Backbone as a chain_set.jsonl record, in Angstrom:
{"seq": "MSLLAIIALVLATVAAMEGVAWASHKYIMHGFGWAWHRDHHEPHGNLLEKNDLFAIFGAAISISMFVVGSPMIMGVRAWEPATWIGLGILFYGIIYTLVHDGLVHQRYFRWVPRRGYAKRLVQAHKLHHATTAKEGGVSFGFVLARDPAKLKAELKAQRDAGIAVVREALAE", "coords": {"N": [[84.985, 76.621, 81.353], [82.05, 78.062, 82.707], [80.255, 81.053, 81.694], [79.212, 82.438, 83.89], [80.818, 81.425, 85.979], [83.296, 82.388, 85.157], [82.909, 85.198, 85.302], [82.404, 85.412, 88.054], [84.883, 84.54, 89.079], [86.652, 86.493, 88.077], [85.601, 88.818, 89.354], [85.904, 88.036, 92.05], [88.664, 87.89, 92.172], [89.37, 90.584, 91.713], [88.29, 91.701, 94.061], [89.789, 90.287, 96.011], [92.294, 91.282, 95.459], [92.424, 93.775, 96.687], [92.93, 93.107, 99.32], [95.414, 91.84, 98.976], [96.849, 94.026, 98.004], [96.68, 95.752, 100.235], [98.141, 94.28, 102.191], [100.612, 94.085, 100.866], [101.281, 96.783, 100.694], [101.441, 97.533, 103.409], [103.332, 95.677, 104.549], [105.381, 95.199, 102.686], [105.911, 97.563, 101.049], [106.075, 99.425, 103.144], [107.979, 98.18, 104.524], [110.584, 96.073, 103.788], [110.635, 97.085, 101.205], [110.758, 99.825, 101.312], [112.713, 101.541, 100.246], [112.021, 101.848, 97.585], [109.467, 102.884, 97.895], [109.594, 105.174, 99.421], [109.931, 107.717, 98.095], [107.384, 108.227, 97.25], [106.109, 109.201, 99.448], [107.231, 111.647, 99.818], [107.394, 115.1, 98.972], [107.715, 116.075, 95.559], [108.662, 117.008, 92.212], [108.705, 115.273, 90.132], [107.776, 113.338, 87.242], [107.657, 110.563, 87.272], [108.048, 107.996, 89.824], [110.169, 106.06, 91.997], [108.519, 104.339, 93.292], [106.677, 103.596, 91.361], [107.675, 101.308, 90.269], [106.561, 99.184, 91.596], [104.121, 98.855, 90.327], [104.897, 97.749, 87.923], [105.754, 95.283, 88.803], [103.28, 94.24, 89.675], [101.963, 94.137, 87.194], [103.531, 92.219, 85.956], [102.837, 89.94, 87.409], [100.152, 89.663, 86.667], [100.453, 89.249, 83.879], [101.905, 86.869, 83.986], [99.946, 85.142, 84.934], [98.197, 85.156, 82.748], [99.842, 83.83, 80.941], [100.123, 81.266, 82.14], [97.513, 80.439, 81.866], [97.202, 80.181, 79.148], [96.621, 78.18, 76.362], [98.045, 78.369, 74.008], [100.614, 78.929, 74.786], [101.224, 77.284, 76.998], [100.215, 74.867, 76.216], [98.77, 71.663, 76.703], [99.092, 71.817, 79.383], [98.035, 74.156, 80.24], [96.152, 76.176, 82.478], [93.037, 77.066, 82.698], [91.559, 78.791, 84.582], [93.565, 80.57, 85.41], [93.813, 82.505, 83.427], [91.543, 84.108, 83.842], [91.953, 84.938, 86.425], [94.245, 86.45, 85.983], [93.053, 88.447, 84.434], [91.376, 89.634, 86.348], [93.332, 90.664, 88.081], [94.481, 92.508, 86.343], [92.246, 94.241, 85.928], [91.98, 95.198, 88.566], [94.389, 96.592, 88.731], [93.914, 98.638, 86.878], [91.769, 99.945, 88.142], [93.082, 100.705, 90.506], [95.017, 102.453, 89.417], [93.403, 104.506, 88.359], [91.985, 105.35, 90.693], [93.915, 105.667, 92.854], [96.352, 106.853, 91.725], [95.178, 108.652, 89.924], [92.715, 109.952, 91.054], [93.341, 110.359, 93.889], [96.098, 111.234, 94.001], [96.154, 112.89, 91.842], [97.517, 112.631, 89.366], [96.766, 112.317, 86.733], [94.414, 113.679, 86.208], [92.515, 116.539, 87.321], [90.507, 116.772, 90.002], [88.725, 117.436, 92.803], [86.983, 115.764, 95.092], [83.976, 116.66, 96.749], [82.199, 115.424, 98.408], [80.837, 112.276, 99.55], [81.905, 108.861, 98.777], [84.259, 109.082, 97.283], [85.46, 111.388, 98.326], [85.969, 110.446, 100.893], [87.866, 108.42, 100.343], [90.025, 110.001, 99.41], [90.55, 111.56, 101.701], [91.267, 109.533, 103.559], [93.581, 108.517, 102.375], [95.203, 110.758, 102.383], [95.601, 110.97, 105.119], [97.106, 108.67, 105.43], [99.431, 109.516, 104.199], [100.294, 111.338, 106.029], [102.26, 110.496, 107.689], [105.84, 110.455, 108.059], [107.73, 108.536, 107.909], [108.583, 105.029, 107.494], [107.502, 103.529, 109.556], [104.587, 102.915, 111.57], [101.45, 104.516, 110.735], [98.369, 104.681, 108.837], [95.517, 103.395, 107.025], [96.174, 101.526, 104.674], [95.055, 100.384, 102.471], [93.84, 100.697, 99.056], [91.502, 101.066, 97.629], [89.389, 100.607, 99.327], [88.265, 102.423, 102.1], [88.522, 103.346, 105.473], [86.622, 105.119, 108.012], [87.545, 108.465, 108.087], [87.707, 109.985, 110.501], [88.104, 108.033, 112.48], [90.513, 106.999, 111.568], [92.173, 109.217, 111.913], [92.163, 109.443, 114.702], [93.406, 107.021, 115.352], [95.914, 107.457, 114.208], [96.794, 109.589, 115.782], [97.003, 108.28, 118.242], [99.069, 106.508, 117.626], [101.124, 108.355, 117.197], [101.298, 109.537, 119.746], [102.184, 107.319, 121.148], [104.686, 107.073, 120.18], [105.143, 105.632, 117.904], [104.544, 106.444, 115.266], [105.789, 109.014, 113.143], [104.54, 112.1, 112.577], [103.566, 114.489, 110.131], [103.953, 118.029, 110.632], [101.578, 119.589, 110.235], [99.476, 117.887, 110.901], [100.101, 117.184, 113.443], [99.131, 118.807, 115.393]], "CA": [[84.303, 77.293, 82.448], [80.847, 78.768, 82.292], [80.369, 82.509, 81.747], [78.959, 82.847, 85.272], [82.018, 81.086, 86.758], [84.348, 83.318, 84.736], [82.598, 86.513, 85.891], [82.6, 85.286, 89.503], [86.315, 84.447, 89.352], [87.239, 87.812, 87.823], [85.169, 89.71, 90.433], [86.539, 87.583, 93.296], [90.078, 88.282, 92.088], [89.426, 92.035, 91.925], [88.057, 91.917, 95.496], [90.93, 89.754, 96.754], [93.465, 92.123, 95.212], [92.498, 94.852, 97.681], [93.64, 92.511, 100.458], [96.815, 91.662, 98.559], [97.438, 95.367, 97.934], [96.811, 96.237, 101.612], [99.262, 93.569, 102.825], [101.842, 94.495, 100.173], [101.56, 98.164, 101.07], [101.837, 97.589, 104.827], [104.466, 94.839, 104.924], [106.474, 95.28, 101.714], [106.236, 98.959, 100.748], [106.481, 100.061, 104.393], [108.938, 97.245, 105.121], [111.844, 95.981, 103.048], [110.525, 97.82, 99.939], [110.677, 101.253, 101.593], [113.622, 102.286, 99.367], [111.246, 102.171, 96.375], [108.21, 103.557, 98.243], [109.863, 106.414, 100.167], [109.703, 108.943, 97.313], [105.936, 108.433, 97.137], [105.707, 109.928, 100.652], [107.952, 112.911, 99.867], [107.037, 116.027, 97.889], [108.671, 116.164, 94.447], [108.058, 117.453, 90.966], [109.003, 114.281, 89.094], [106.658, 112.659, 86.599], [107.67, 109.173, 87.744], [108.636, 107.729, 91.132], [110.641, 104.682, 92.173], [107.333, 103.616, 93.722], [105.989, 103.071, 90.177], [108.206, 99.975, 89.978], [105.622, 98.2, 92.143], [103.1, 98.616, 89.293], [105.501, 96.818, 86.952], [105.699, 93.976, 89.46], [101.883, 93.792, 89.588], [101.69, 93.788, 85.796], [104.218, 90.95, 85.676], [102.031, 88.861, 87.992], [98.987, 89.509, 85.791], [100.925, 88.635, 82.624], [102.25, 85.476, 84.291], [98.699, 84.371, 85.012], [97.738, 84.967, 81.371], [100.715, 82.803, 80.351], [99.756, 79.97, 82.719], [96.192, 80.076, 81.356], [97.178, 80.17, 77.689], [96.951, 76.933, 75.665], [99.037, 78.659, 72.961], [101.947, 78.949, 75.404], [101.394, 76.152, 77.913], [99.696, 73.631, 75.63], [97.799, 70.939, 77.52], [99.318, 72.155, 80.793], [97.373, 75.438, 80.546], [95.124, 76.13, 83.516], [92.126, 78.125, 82.264], [91.241, 79.828, 85.579], [94.643, 81.556, 85.511], [93.5, 83.6, 82.506], [90.532, 84.975, 84.443], [92.629, 85.556, 87.569], [95.078, 87.497, 85.38], [92.165, 89.543, 84.033], [90.979, 90.301, 87.589], [94.486, 91.452, 88.535], [94.558, 93.635, 85.405], [91.155, 95.173, 86.261], [92.332, 95.875, 89.809], [95.45, 97.543, 88.39], [93.273, 99.796, 86.234], [91.029, 100.645, 89.196], [94.108, 101.319, 91.351], [95.617, 103.578, 88.697], [92.42, 105.598, 88.293], [91.632, 105.837, 92.026], [95.073, 106.111, 93.633], [97.194, 107.809, 90.988], [94.354, 109.68, 89.296], [91.87, 110.713, 91.984], [93.992, 110.755, 95.137], [97.324, 112.007, 93.768], [95.878, 113.783, 90.712], [98.585, 112.535, 88.37], [96.202, 112.282, 85.378], [93.313, 114.641, 86.081], [92.307, 117.378, 88.505], [89.152, 116.795, 90.528], [88.704, 117.274, 94.258], [85.607, 115.428, 95.489], [83.453, 117.45, 97.87], [81.379, 114.575, 99.271], [80.695, 110.882, 99.153], [82.987, 107.904, 98.99], [85.493, 109.581, 96.676], [86.064, 112.288, 99.316], [86.461, 109.591, 101.977], [89.099, 107.805, 99.85], [91.074, 111.018, 99.379], [90.888, 111.895, 103.089], [91.961, 108.394, 104.171], [94.93, 108.401, 101.832], [95.955, 111.916, 102.889], [96.007, 110.589, 106.464], [98.206, 107.721, 105.265], [100.624, 110.294, 103.844], [100.642, 112.233, 107.125], [103.478, 109.995, 108.326], [107.047, 110.789, 107.301], [108.639, 107.395, 107.948], [107.912, 103.775, 107.156], [106.839, 102.976, 110.731], [103.273, 103.451, 111.882], [100.615, 104.843, 109.588], [97.002, 104.17, 108.751], [94.905, 103.312, 105.699], [97.09, 100.936, 103.709], [94.311, 99.952, 101.294], [93.836, 101.656, 97.957], [90.15, 101.267, 97.108], [88.499, 100.635, 100.482], [88.751, 103.398, 103.078], [87.799, 103.449, 106.737], [86.176, 106.44, 108.415], [88.693, 109.34, 108.348], [87.77, 110.384, 111.916], [88.713, 106.914, 113.2], [91.908, 106.929, 111.138], [92.878, 110.333, 112.547], [92.335, 109.069, 116.113], [94.411, 105.953, 115.377], [97.197, 108.092, 113.906], [97.159, 110.354, 116.977], [97.431, 107.299, 119.247], [100.394, 106.038, 117.205], [102.067, 109.449, 117.444], [101.458, 109.65, 121.197], [102.93, 106.143, 121.609], [106.022, 107.123, 119.595], [105.23, 104.68, 116.793], [104.509, 107.156, 113.985], [106.207, 110.407, 113.071], [103.484, 112.728, 111.798], [103.887, 115.829, 109.623], [103.572, 119.106, 111.569], [100.201, 120.051, 110.039], [98.545, 116.98, 111.583], [100.544, 116.921, 114.806], [98.409, 119.688, 116.319]], "C": [[83.077, 78.011, 81.91], [81.074, 80.273, 82.411], [80.174, 83.022, 83.168], [80.182, 82.585, 86.156], [83.163, 82.041, 86.425], [84.137, 84.687, 85.381], [82.843, 86.483, 87.397], [84.087, 85.259, 89.857], [87.021, 85.789, 89.137], [86.88, 88.769, 88.963], [85.801, 89.33, 91.77], [88.019, 87.979, 93.316], [90.235, 89.776, 92.324], [89.265, 92.335, 93.417], [89.253, 91.447, 96.32], [92.173, 90.626, 96.592], [93.549, 93.302, 96.171], [93.207, 94.343, 98.932], [95.115, 92.307, 100.166], [97.522, 93.021, 98.545], [97.653, 95.937, 99.335], [98.034, 95.605, 102.279], [100.592, 93.963, 102.183], [102.25, 95.899, 100.581], [102.098, 98.221, 102.5], [103.162, 96.871, 105.091], [105.629, 94.85, 103.932], [106.868, 96.736, 101.487], [106.698, 99.713, 101.995], [107.383, 99.134, 105.193], [110.205, 97.269, 104.287], [111.82, 96.712, 101.703], [110.478, 99.334, 100.109], [111.587, 102.076, 100.665], [112.922, 102.681, 98.066], [110.053, 103.058, 96.717], [108.417, 104.936, 98.868], [109.511, 107.654, 99.358], [108.221, 109.233, 97.091], [105.404, 109.244, 98.324], [106.391, 111.289, 100.77], [107.511, 113.805, 98.719], [108.13, 116.05, 96.81], [107.935, 116.617, 93.205], [108.274, 116.479, 89.823], [107.732, 113.663, 88.523], [106.53, 111.222, 87.121], [108.346, 109.096, 89.102], [109.209, 106.324, 91.122], [109.467, 103.788, 92.542], [106.574, 102.997, 92.538], [106.505, 101.694, 89.767], [107.294, 98.881, 90.532], [104.518, 97.877, 91.134], [103.625, 97.647, 88.243], [105.481, 95.407, 87.524], [104.287, 93.404, 89.393], [101.503, 93.376, 88.176], [102.334, 92.454, 85.439], [103.443, 89.762, 86.24], [100.81, 88.596, 87.114], [99.383, 88.801, 84.49], [101.272, 87.175, 82.847], [101.012, 84.6, 84.372], [98.113, 84.136, 83.622], [98.549, 83.867, 80.685], [100.302, 81.421, 80.84], [98.401, 79.501, 82.18], [96.122, 79.915, 79.85], [97.551, 78.815, 77.084], [97.991, 77.152, 74.558], [100.457, 78.606, 73.528], [102.196, 77.669, 76.199], [100.918, 74.812, 77.336], [98.671, 72.979, 76.539], [97.967, 71.235, 79.011], [98.661, 73.473, 81.187], [96.275, 75.219, 81.576], [94.2, 77.311, 83.275], [91.803, 79.171, 83.335], [92.323, 80.909, 85.704], [94.4, 82.749, 84.593], [92.57, 84.602, 83.17], [91.059, 85.633, 85.724], [93.517, 86.695, 87.07], [94.253, 88.693, 84.954], [91.689, 90.329, 85.261], [92.099, 91.17, 88.143], [94.648, 92.679, 87.649], [93.48, 94.677, 85.719], [91.456, 95.926, 87.555], [93.424, 96.923, 89.552], [94.902, 98.802, 87.735], [92.525, 100.626, 87.271], [92.016, 101.383, 90.104], [94.682, 102.565, 90.682], [94.659, 104.765, 88.652], [92.154, 106.199, 89.667], [92.845, 106.434, 92.74], [95.882, 107.177, 92.9], [96.378, 108.955, 90.405], [93.612, 110.545, 90.294], [92.65, 111.242, 93.184], [95.205, 111.657, 94.889], [97.242, 112.937, 92.565], [97.017, 113.811, 89.691], [98.041, 112.635, 86.946], [95.092, 113.294, 85.163], [93.159, 115.397, 87.392], [90.831, 117.381, 88.872], [89.234, 116.536, 92.019], [87.261, 116.991, 94.659], [85.183, 116.185, 96.74], [82.615, 116.62, 98.841], [81.427, 113.131, 98.766], [81.947, 110.049, 99.366], [84.305, 108.379, 98.395], [86.214, 110.522, 97.637], [86.679, 111.478, 100.453], [87.774, 108.915, 101.581], [90.264, 108.786, 99.893], [91.506, 111.359, 100.804], [91.694, 110.772, 103.751], [93.393, 108.301, 103.66], [95.803, 109.592, 102.251], [96.428, 111.628, 104.317], [97.135, 109.561, 106.42], [99.513, 108.48, 105.003], [101.017, 111.297, 104.923], [101.913, 111.775, 107.836], [104.678, 110.268, 107.428], [108.055, 109.647, 107.276], [107.863, 106.12, 107.647], [107.151, 103.165, 108.323], [105.501, 103.66, 110.969], [102.457, 103.685, 110.623], [99.259, 104.167, 109.647], [96.608, 104.061, 107.28], [95.868, 102.812, 104.629], [96.383, 100.398, 102.471], [94.307, 101.038, 100.235], [92.437, 101.978, 97.455], [89.123, 101.311, 98.247], [89.096, 101.568, 101.529], [87.869, 103.409, 104.311], [87.435, 104.905, 107.0], [87.381, 107.318, 108.756], [88.813, 109.789, 109.809], [88.431, 109.284, 112.75], [90.187, 106.774, 112.831], [92.747, 108.02, 111.805], [93.145, 110.028, 114.024], [93.414, 107.99, 116.253], [95.813, 106.522, 115.136], [97.7, 108.895, 115.11], [97.671, 109.417, 118.065], [98.822, 106.753, 118.905], [101.457, 107.098, 117.484], [102.354, 109.57, 118.936], [102.275, 108.495, 121.772], [104.354, 106.11, 121.05], [106.23, 106.158, 118.443], [105.352, 105.4, 115.462], [105.036, 108.567, 114.149], [105.256, 111.078, 112.09], [103.933, 114.132, 111.361], [103.311, 116.886, 110.562], [102.105, 119.497, 111.442], [99.195, 119.173, 110.772], [98.925, 116.751, 113.032], [99.757, 117.737, 115.822], [97.004, 119.217, 116.594]], "O": [[83.08, 78.508, 80.783], [81.966, 80.719, 83.132], [80.88, 83.93, 83.606], [80.541, 83.421, 86.984], [83.911, 82.453, 87.312], [85.069, 85.267, 85.937], [83.421, 87.417, 87.954], [84.503, 85.889, 90.83], [87.886, 86.173, 89.925], [87.756, 89.459, 89.485], [86.192, 90.207, 92.541], [88.554, 88.356, 94.359], [91.133, 90.197, 93.054], [90.018, 93.134, 93.974], [89.682, 92.148, 97.237], [93.008, 90.696, 97.494], [94.648, 93.786, 96.444], [93.997, 95.068, 99.536], [95.965, 92.573, 101.015], [98.653, 93.146, 99.015], [98.692, 96.541, 99.601], [98.862, 96.307, 102.86], [101.586, 94.153, 102.882], [103.432, 96.172, 100.789], [103.1, 98.887, 102.762], [104.024, 97.407, 105.786], [106.757, 94.536, 104.312], [108.021, 97.109, 101.704], [107.604, 100.542, 101.92], [107.527, 99.293, 106.405], [110.824, 98.315, 104.094], [112.877, 96.939, 101.115], [110.189, 100.053, 99.153], [111.244, 103.211, 100.334], [113.208, 103.741, 97.508], [109.665, 103.902, 95.909], [107.513, 105.772, 98.843], [108.857, 108.558, 99.877], [107.85, 110.364, 96.779], [104.367, 109.898, 98.214], [106.15, 112.012, 101.736], [107.278, 113.322, 97.611], [109.321, 116.044, 97.122], [106.705, 116.604, 93.168], [108.048, 116.825, 88.664], [106.74, 113.489, 89.231], [105.427, 110.739, 87.375], [109.103, 109.984, 89.493], [108.785, 105.485, 90.327], [109.421, 102.62, 92.154], [105.901, 101.98, 92.703], [105.847, 100.989, 89.002], [107.259, 97.773, 89.996], [104.033, 96.746, 91.092], [102.874, 96.816, 87.733], [105.219, 94.446, 86.801], [104.107, 92.224, 89.092], [100.805, 92.381, 87.981], [101.752, 91.654, 84.706], [103.397, 88.698, 85.622], [100.471, 87.443, 86.847], [98.713, 87.862, 84.061], [100.975, 86.33, 82.003], [101.027, 83.451, 83.932], [97.594, 83.056, 83.339], [97.997, 83.064, 79.932], [100.147, 80.501, 80.036], [98.168, 78.299, 82.053], [95.072, 79.545, 79.324], [98.674, 78.348, 77.27], [98.732, 76.232, 74.211], [101.397, 78.27, 72.808], [103.254, 77.052, 76.082], [101.19, 73.755, 77.904], [97.801, 73.657, 77.087], [97.079, 70.934, 79.808], [98.725, 73.867, 82.352], [95.565, 74.213, 81.55], [94.545, 78.443, 83.613], [91.775, 80.359, 83.012], [92.019, 82.045, 86.067], [94.742, 83.88, 84.94], [92.783, 85.811, 83.074], [90.661, 86.747, 86.065], [93.54, 87.775, 87.661], [94.695, 89.834, 85.093], [91.608, 91.557, 85.215], [91.854, 92.279, 88.618], [94.921, 93.772, 88.145], [93.774, 95.871, 85.769], [91.224, 97.132, 87.648], [93.373, 98.02, 90.106], [95.374, 99.905, 88.008], [92.626, 101.852, 87.287], [91.808, 102.551, 90.43], [94.815, 103.61, 91.318], [95.068, 105.903, 88.882], [92.1, 107.422, 89.805], [92.801, 107.582, 93.182], [96.069, 108.281, 93.412], [96.832, 110.099, 90.393], [93.856, 111.749, 90.372], [92.622, 112.44, 93.464], [95.324, 112.72, 95.498], [98.177, 113.694, 92.305], [97.424, 114.873, 89.22], [98.784, 113.002, 86.036], [94.86, 113.722, 84.032], [93.617, 114.945, 88.441], [90.004, 117.928, 88.143], [89.765, 115.509, 92.443], [86.409, 117.875, 94.575], [85.964, 116.326, 97.681], [82.348, 117.053, 99.962], [81.98, 112.831, 97.709], [82.9, 110.46, 100.029], [85.366, 108.102, 98.955], [87.439, 110.468, 97.756], [87.776, 111.784, 100.92], [88.698, 108.843, 102.392], [91.354, 108.45, 100.356], [92.703, 111.439, 101.084], [92.69, 111.035, 104.425], [94.314, 108.034, 104.432], [97.009, 109.438, 102.449], [97.541, 112.004, 104.683], [98.021, 109.575, 107.275], [100.566, 108.119, 105.529], [101.984, 112.037, 104.745], [102.571, 112.57, 108.508], [104.559, 110.309, 106.203], [109.125, 109.781, 106.682], [106.635, 106.136, 107.558], [106.243, 102.362, 108.109], [105.308, 104.824, 110.62], [102.746, 103.116, 109.57], [99.039, 103.218, 110.4], [97.299, 104.58, 106.403], [96.321, 103.581, 103.781], [97.045, 99.994, 101.514], [94.725, 102.167, 100.491], [92.212, 103.058, 96.909], [88.099, 101.984, 98.13], [90.292, 101.508, 101.812], [86.643, 103.471, 104.22], [87.886, 105.807, 106.295], [88.167, 106.955, 109.63], [89.928, 109.957, 110.302], [89.235, 109.581, 113.634], [91.016, 106.464, 113.687], [93.884, 107.78, 112.211], [94.225, 110.322, 114.536], [94.235, 108.043, 117.168], [96.777, 106.113, 115.783], [98.892, 108.879, 115.418], [98.658, 109.72, 118.734], [99.653, 106.56, 119.793], [102.552, 106.782, 117.948], [103.509, 109.692, 119.345], [102.98, 108.667, 122.767], [105.14, 105.229, 121.398], [107.366, 105.893, 118.047], [106.166, 105.02, 114.62], [104.773, 109.233, 115.15], [105.168, 110.686, 110.927], [104.584, 114.856, 112.114], [102.293, 116.653, 111.213], [101.447, 119.718, 112.458], [98.162, 119.668, 111.221], [98.14, 116.173, 113.784], [99.725, 117.384, 117.001], [96.277, 119.857, 117.354]]}, "num_chains": 1, "name": "protein.A"}
């Protein structure tokens, strides 16, 4: 593969992973995977959460792609693009860790953005955490965030329709 094709594939994979993460968050974490994700929505003082098991699953997918792309492991059956897809998944995992765990949940550093896109990300994710159950909710992405005012209106509509249970602070 040419260098340009490799860069394009890695960047396309990083971009596609936001869609994969959104769907996984909405339909797996807030679906049949709620038992692992629930503690992420509840206050606690633990260093780790059951929710962190999802990161191990993501890492396993990335590693699997590296394996499929490796001639040392797969021999002539190796598929080179898999290596670059695995790298894109790895890069997305790093971005996710820095943005979601670091910036939004402040697990690694303390910084509260006062303006710009970083503030928008934090606000959108705080609105996601306004719900107390797996049903309903807004802002399931991790790196892309919609306008917090629109998310708040959507959350209010869900609450009024009986779809989402919202924490008291946002119910008013």
